[in-house]
C-alpha positions, 0 to 999 in steps of 0.5 A: 349819662349826660347831666350826671354829676361826677363823684356823686356815687363816692359822696353817697358811699362816704355818707353810708360809711359815716351813717354806719359809724354813727348808728352801728355799734358793731361797726364802731367796735370793728373800727376801734379794733382796726385802729389797734391792729394798725398801731400794733402793726406799726410798732411790730414792723410788719412785712409787706406781705403781712400788711397786705394780709392784715389790710385784706382781712380788715377790709373783709370784716368792715365790708361784711359788717356794712352789708350786714347793717344794710340787710338788717335795716332793709329787713326792718324797713320791709318787715317792721313787725317781728317775723320768723323768716326776717329773724333767720335772714338777719341771723344769717347776715350776722353769721357772715360777720362772725365768720369773717371776724373769726378768720380775722382773729386767726390771721391776727394770731398767726401774724402777731403772736410770733412777733410778740414772742420775739419781742419778749 
């Protein structure tokens, strides 16, 4: 590992996140939702356990979206023409994002709805 620059993996990883933010509309939507959820959590004074849960599901959704984007780009690179199996691969990856987003919404409902009822 001599001659290998330290921190270069971090710069590549950060670059990947920046590219996803620039290119992927769904990732932008998830980031916007993250900002709203964090703001709501601050206003509603979430407990430590609630913050841990929210951060975990946010991370899960963002990671799944990044992996989905990478899979879609890879399939487009390998198989630029329309192919039925390529569509199935992309659909399955998108399904993974849908499942994680649905879980995140359910967790959000379970955490935020009782707090909103107490507020009003």
